[in-house]
C-alpha positions as CSV (number, residue, x, y, z in Angstrom):
1,M,137.5,102.0,82.3
2,S,134.5,100.4,84.2
3,N,130.9,101.9,82.9
4,E,130.2,101.1,86.5
5,I,128.5,104.0,88.8
6,T,129.2,103.7,92.2
7,I,127.5,105.0,95.3
8,I,129.3,105.6,98.7
9,G,126.6,105.1,101.3
10,A,123.8,102.3,101.9
11,G,121.5,104.3,104.2
12,I,118.0,105.3,102.7
13,I,119.4,107.9,100.4
14,G,122.0,105.5,98.8
15,V,120.1,102.3,98.1
16,S,117.5,104.7,96.8
17,I,119.4,106.2,93.9
18,G,121.3,102.9,93.2
19,L,117.8,101.1,92.7
20,E,116.5,104.1,90.6
21,L,119.9,104.0,88.6
22,A,119.8,99.9,88.3
23,R,116.2,100.2,87.0
24,R,117.0,102.3,84.5
25,G,120.2,99.7,83.0
26,Q,122.8,101.4,85.0
27,K,125.2,99.1,86.3
28,V,125.4,100.3,89.9
29,R,127.7,99.2,93.1
30,V,126.9,100.6,96.9
31,L,130.0,100.5,99.1
32,D,129.6,101.4,103.1
33,R,131.5,100.5,106.1
34,K,128.8,98.5,108.0
35,G,126.4,98.0,105.1
36,V,122.5,98.6,104.4
37,A,121.4,100.7,107.1
38,G,124.2,100.4,109.0
39,E,123.9,103.8,110.7
40,T,121.0,107.0,111.1
41,S,118.5,104.8,108.2
42,A,118.1,102.0,111.3
43,G,116.6,104.2,114.4
44,N,115.2,107.3,112.8
45,A,111.1,108.0,113.6
46,G,110.1,106.4,110.1
47,A,108.4,109.1,108.9
48,F,107.9,110.1,105.5
49,A,106.9,113.7,106.6
50,F,106.4,115.5,103.4
51,Q,104.8,119.2,104.7
52,E,107.5,119.4,106.8
53,I,109.3,122.3,105.1
54,E,110.1,124.8,107.7
55,P,113.6,125.0,108.1
56,L,115.6,124.8,111.8
57,A,117.2,128.3,111.3
58,T,113.7,130.5,111.9
59,P,113.5,133.9,112.2
60,G,114.7,134.7,115.8
61,I,116.1,131.2,116.8
62,M,119.6,133.0,117.8
63,K,118.1,134.7,120.6
64,K,117.4,131.6,121.9
65,A,121.3,130.4,121.6
66,P,122.5,131.5,125.3
67,K,120.3,129.1,126.8
68,W,121.4,126.1,124.4
69,L,124.4,126.3,126.3
70,M,122.9,126.8,129.8
71,D,120.3,123.2,128.8
72,P,122.3,120.4,128.0
73,L,119.1,118.4,128.3
74,G,116.8,120.9,126.3
75,P,115.4,120.3,122.5
76,L,118.0,121.9,121.1
77,S,121.6,121.8,122.6
78,I,125.2,122.1,122.0
79,P,127.9,120.5,123.9
80,P,129.9,122.9,126.0
81,A,132.7,120.7,124.6
82,Y,131.8,121.5,120.6
83,A,131.1,125.2,121.0
84,A,134.2,126.3,120.0
85,Q,134.3,123.7,116.8
86,I,130.4,124.5,115.6
87,T,131.0,128.7,115.8
88,P,131.8,128.5,111.8
89,W,128.8,126.8,110.8
90,M,126.9,129.0,113.7
91,L,127.2,131.6,111.9
92,R,126.1,130.0,108.6
93,F,122.9,129.5,110.1
94,W,122.5,132.7,111.6
95,R,122.3,133.9,108.4
96,A,120.2,131.1,106.9
97,S,117.6,132.3,109.9
98,W,117.2,135.8,108.6
99,R,113.6,136.1,106.8
100,D,114.7,136.5,102.7
101,R,116.8,133.4,103.8
102,Y,114.2,131.4,105.5
103,E,111.6,131.8,103.0
104,D,113.6,130.9,100.2
105,S,114.7,127.8,102.1
106,M,111.1,127.0,102.4
107,K,110.0,127.9,98.9
108,A,112.8,125.1,97.8
109,Q,111.8,123.0,100.2
110,A,108.9,122.8,99.5
111,E,109.8,122.2,95.7
112,L,111.6,119.2,96.5
113,M,109.0,117.8,99.1
114,H,106.3,118.3,96.1
115,V,108.7,115.7,94.1
116,A,109.7,113.5,96.7
117,K,106.0,112.8,97.4
118,T,105.3,111.8,93.9
119,A,108.6,109.5,93.6
120,F,107.3,108.0,96.9
121,E,104.4,106.7,95.8
122,R,106.2,105.4,92.9
123,Q,108.6,103.6,95.0
124,V,106.2,102.5,96.6
125,E,104.3,101.2,93.8
126,R,107.5,99.4,92.0
127,I,108.5,97.6,95.3
128,K,105.3,96.7,96.1
129,R,105.3,97.1,99.8
130,E,102.1,98.6,100.9
131,D,102.4,96.7,103.8
132,L,105.5,98.4,105.1
133,I,103.5,101.7,105.3
134,Q,101.2,103.1,107.8
135,R,99.0,106.1,106.4
136,K,97.4,107.4,109.4
137,G,98.5,111.1,109.5
138,Q,100.5,113.5,112.1
139,M,99.3,115.7,114.0
140,A,101.7,118.7,116.1
141,L,100.8,119.4,119.5
142,Y,100.4,122.9,121.3
143,E,100.1,123.9,125.0
144,G,97.9,126.7,124.8
145,E,96.3,129.2,122.5
146,K,99.3,132.0,123.1
147,A,102.0,128.8,121.5
148,Y,99.3,127.9,118.9
149,R,99.0,130.8,117.6
150,A,102.6,132.0,117.2
151,T,102.9,128.5,114.7
152,L,100.0,130.0,112.3
153,P,102.6,132.4,110.4
154,A,104.3,129.0,109.6
155,W,101.1,127.2,109.3
156,E,100.0,129.7,106.2
157,L,103.6,129.3,104.8
158,K,102.9,125.9,104.4
159,K,99.4,126.3,102.9
160,Q,100.6,128.8,100.2
161,H,103.0,125.9,99.3
162,G,100.7,123.3,99.1
163,F,100.6,121.8,102.3
164,D,97.5,122.4,104.1
165,A,96.5,120.7,107.8
166,I,93.2,120.8,109.7
167,H,93.4,122.8,113.0
168,L,91.8,121.3,116.4
169,T,91.1,123.9,118.6
170,S,90.1,122.1,122.0
171,P,91.7,119.1,123.8
172,E,88.2,117.4,122.5
173,A,88.9,117.9,119.1
174,I,92.4,116.6,119.1
175,A,90.9,113.3,121.2
176,E,88.9,112.6,118.5
177,Y,92.4,111.9,116.4
178,Q,93.9,110.6,119.4
179,P,92.6,109.4,122.7
180,G,94.5,109.5,125.8
181,L,96.4,112.9,125.9
182,H,97.4,114.9,129.0
183,P,94.2,118.5,128.3
184,R,97.6,120.3,128.2
185,F,97.3,120.2,124.9
186,T,94.8,122.6,124.1
187,H,95.3,123.1,120.4
188,G,96.7,120.9,117.6
189,A,97.0,120.7,113.3
190,F,96.5,117.5,111.8
191,T,98.2,116.5,109.0
192,P,96.8,113.9,106.3
193,N,99.0,112.9,104.0
194,W,102.2,112.4,106.3
195,F,103.2,108.8,106.1
196,N,105.2,106.4,108.4
197,T,106.9,103.1,107.5
198,V,106.3,100.7,110.0
199,D,110.1,99.8,110.6
200,P,112.8,102.3,108.7
201,K,115.5,99.3,109.1
202,L,113.1,97.0,107.4
203,W,112.2,99.8,104.5
204,T,115.7,100.5,103.8
205,E,116.6,96.8,103.7
206,T,113.8,96.3,100.9
207,V,114.8,98.9,98.6
208,A,118.3,97.4,99.1
209,Q,117.1,94.0,98.1
210,A,114.8,95.4,95.3
211,L,118.3,97.2,94.2
212,R,120.2,93.7,94.0
213,D,116.9,92.3,92.3
214,A,117.3,94.7,89.5
215,G,121.3,93.6,89.4
216,G,122.6,96.0,91.9
217,E,126.2,95.2,94.2
218,I,126.1,96.3,97.6
219,Q,129.5,95.8,99.4
220,I,131.0,96.1,102.7
221,T,134.1,98.3,102.8
222,T,135.6,101.2,103.7
223,V,136.7,104.0,101.5
224,K,140.0,105.1,102.1
225,N,140.8,108.1,99.4
226,I,139.1,109.2,96.4
227,L,141.3,110.3,93.6
228,P,140.1,111.5,89.9
229,T,141.7,110.3,87.1
230,E,142.0,110.7,83.1
231,T,139.2,107.9,82.7
232,G,137.3,108.0,86.0
233,V,137.5,108.0,89.3
234,R,139.8,105.8,91.4
235,I,138.2,104.8,94.9
236,D,140.6,103.3,97.3
237,T,139.2,100.9,99.7
238,D,140.1,98.1,102.1
239,D,139.6,95.4,99.3
240,G,141.6,97.6,97.1
241,P,141.1,100.3,94.1
242,I,137.9,100.6,92.3
243,E,137.5,102.3,89.2
244,T,134.4,104.2,88.4
245,S,133.1,106.2,85.4
246,K,130.8,108.0,87.9
247,L,131.0,108.5,92.0
248,I,127.6,109.5,93.9
249,I,128.2,110.8,98.0
250,A,125.4,109.8,99.7
251,A,127.4,109.2,102.8
252,G,124.9,110.9,105.7
253,A,127.1,112.8,108.3
254,W,130.3,111.3,106.7
255,S,129.4,112.8,103.8
256,H,131.8,116.3,104.2
257,Q,134.7,114.1,105.0
258,L,135.0,112.3,101.8
259,A,134.1,115.6,99.6
260,R,137.6,117.1,101.5
261,L,139.3,113.8,99.6
262,L,138.3,116.0,96.6
263,G,139.0,119.6,98.1
264,D,135.4,120.7,98.7
265,K,134.7,122.0,102.0
266,I,131.1,121.8,102.6
267,P,129.6,123.0,106.2
268,L,128.0,119.8,107.6
269,E,127.6,119.4,110.8
270,T,125.9,116.4,112.9
271,E,122.3,116.5,114.2
272,R,122.8,114.0,117.3
273,G,119.1,112.6,118.0
274,Y,118.4,110.2,120.5
275,N,114.7,108.1,121.0
276,T,114.0,104.8,122.9
277,T,111.6,102.2,120.9
278,L,109.1,100.6,123.5
279,P,107.5,97.2,122.3
280,P,103.9,96.5,121.3
281,G,100.7,96.8,123.9
282,A,103.0,100.4,125.7
283,F,100.0,103.0,123.5
284,D,97.4,103.1,121.8
285,L,99.0,105.3,119.2
286,R,96.6,106.2,116.2
287,T,98.8,108.8,114.5
288,H,102.2,110.2,114.6
289,L,102.5,113.0,117.1
290,T,104.7,115.9,117.2
291,F,105.2,117.5,120.8
292,S,106.5,120.8,118.8
293,Q,107.2,123.0,122.1
294,H,109.7,120.1,123.2
295,G,111.2,119.0,120.1
296,F,110.3,115.4,120.1
297,V,107.7,112.7,118.4
298,A,106.4,109.4,119.3
299,S,105.7,107.1,116.2
300,G,104.6,103.6,115.6
301,I,107.2,101.1,114.7
302,N,106.9,97.5,114.6
303,G,103.4,98.0,116.8
304,G,105.3,99.6,119.7
305,V,105.8,103.5,120.2
306,R,109.3,105.1,119.6
307,I,109.6,108.2,121.6
308,G,112.5,110.6,120.1
309,G,113.9,113.6,118.3
310,A,115.6,116.8,120.1
311,V,118.8,118.5,117.8
312,E,122.1,118.0,119.9
313,L,124.7,119.8,117.7
314,G,127.7,117.6,118.8
315,G,129.9,116.3,115.8
316,L,130.6,112.6,114.9
317,K,132.9,111.7,118.1
318,L,131.4,112.8,121.4
319,P,130.2,110.1,123.4
320,P,126.6,109.7,123.4
321,N,124.4,111.4,126.2
322,Y,121.6,109.0,126.9
323,K,120.1,111.5,129.5
324,R,118.5,113.1,126.7
325,A,116.4,110.0,125.8
326,D,115.5,109.7,129.0
327,V,114.0,113.1,129.3
328,L,112.4,112.5,126.9
329,L,110.6,109.5,127.9
330,K,110.0,111.3,130.8
331,K,107.8,113.6,129.1
332,A,106.1,111.3,127.1
333,Q,104.9,109.6,130.3
334,A,103.1,112.5,131.5
335,F,102.3,114.0,128.2
336,M,100.4,110.5,127.1
337,P,99.3,109.3,130.8
338,G,98.9,105.5,130.3
339,L,102.6,105.0,128.4
340,N,104.2,102.2,129.7
341,T,107.6,103.0,129.7
342,D,109.2,99.6,130.3
343,G,111.5,97.0,128.2
344,G,112.1,100.2,126.2
345,T,115.5,100.4,123.9
346,Q,117.7,103.6,123.4
347,W,119.5,104.8,120.2
348,M,121.3,107.3,119.1
349,G,121.9,108.7,115.2
350,Y,123.6,110.7,113.3
351,R,121.4,113.7,111.3
352,P,123.5,115.4,108.4
353,S,122.8,118.7,108.5
354,L,123.7,121.9,106.3
355,P,122.7,125.9,107.8
356,D,119.3,126.2,105.6
357,S,118.7,122.5,106.0
358,L,118.6,121.9,102.3
359,P,120.7,119.3,101.1
360,V,123.3,119.2,99.0
361,I,122.4,117.6,95.1
362,G,124.5,118.3,92.7
363,A,127.9,117.7,90.8
364,S,131.2,118.6,93.0
365,P,132.8,121.9,91.9
366,K,136.5,119.8,91.6
367,D,135.0,117.0,88.9
368,P,131.8,116.7,87.5
369,R,131.8,112.9,87.2
370,V,131.5,113.5,91.1
371,L,128.0,113.9,92.2
372,Y,126.6,115.0,95.9
373,A,123.4,113.7,97.4
374,F,123.9,114.3,101.2
375,G,122.6,117.0,104.0
376,H,119.1,115.7,104.4
377,G,118.7,116.2,108.0
378,H,115.5,115.0,109.4
379,L,114.4,114.2,106.1
380,G,116.7,111.5,104.6
381,L,113.9,108.9,104.4
382,T,111.0,111.4,103.4
383,Q,113.6,112.6,100.4
384,S,115.2,109.7,99.5
385,A,112.9,108.5,96.8
386,G,112.4,112.0,95.4
387,T,116.6,112.5,95.5
388,A,117.0,109.6,93.5
389,E,114.8,110.9,90.5
390,L,116.9,113.8,90.5
391,V,120.2,111.9,90.9
392,A,119.4,109.8,88.0
393,A,118.0,112.5,85.7
394,L,121.6,114.4,86.4
395,I,123.3,110.9,85.4
396,F,121.8,110.7,82.1
397,G,121.8,114.4,80.8
398,E,117.9,115.1,81.5
399,T,116.2,118.3,83.1
400,P,115.3,117.8,86.6
401,G,111.8,118.0,88.0
402,L,112.8,121.5,89.5
403,T,115.6,123.7,89.7
404,L,118.5,122.7,91.6
405,D,120.0,125.7,92.2
406,P,118.8,126.2,95.4
407,F,120.4,122.9,96.7
408,A,124.1,123.3,95.0
409,P,127.2,122.2,96.5
410,T,129.0,125.6,95.4
411,R,126.0,128.1,97.2
412,F,128.4,128.0,100.2
């Protein structure tokens, strides 16, 4: 039996785990059907959003549910063709929005974020690619005092968990951080400890190369089956069977399908996110912008601007609806006068989302030799280095940097 550790998934979570294990002397092989950054890690907003601890399931959110079906282009929508299929997940989502669960999720997310931030700094130092990181902060924008005040309880909770912001109460104050915005944005909150990568695909490829340099292997193949054996775990692939001592499943939005091969039913759903990347010169973007009431962001990518976000709970099989990207770009042009929308490239990606917005990090209840590390939603890049260190602690029998009970695969 091989003493190799195998990871399924060559997105940012998988390659970060691989790098951490290889760095600590483990023989590592990563499997992926498309290769490094073949899916969501290639085209996301590129943010290390450490203060984003509020779950998607906020108190009262279910009162808005009927509107989701009525507005297929809104910031949070469910395609009618997918509504029946997602109903069980939505019931869990509704329960996660209750005040007690909401606050518990926020607390657990905050603890994971503190681990993730320190792990990120270690990873940047080891890879020695600070040139790929933009430390320009982030600004959340609000239209009118009422909208701004409605967010203050959440900001207060973030502050209690160690994530503070600079609050801005006029268009003039906003312009000091980001000139050129429409004056409809009267209030904002600037978070200086928010970072971005210049290109999430390049960052993932850089981590993957560091994994290879540390002796790890990345193999492009499709996994067909997973079968625990007396001596380890057998993975059946297009290239034949692979015997491994331990298996880590970090395949993003496809992870629950792999977990089912072992008999584990984990309620993972897919948030389909859309964006348009504009070339250099499109806008003088000084910081990452979050248009909070509209569910999208503007981030700097390779000198250009990426306009993207929103949530479409639509699974893995429905065709993309790029009208959603068009709507976001049109709004961005209105909110950022002078934005040049010519020459953009559209993209759609799959965010792996669990009802409480927390990832699954821990051993399969069916077999302790299989570990899960998926379901990070919008925060995979943000939490990648932290997840890698937590998984490594589990592999080596060490005490993790935080209690993993809120992230257990058995919590559902």
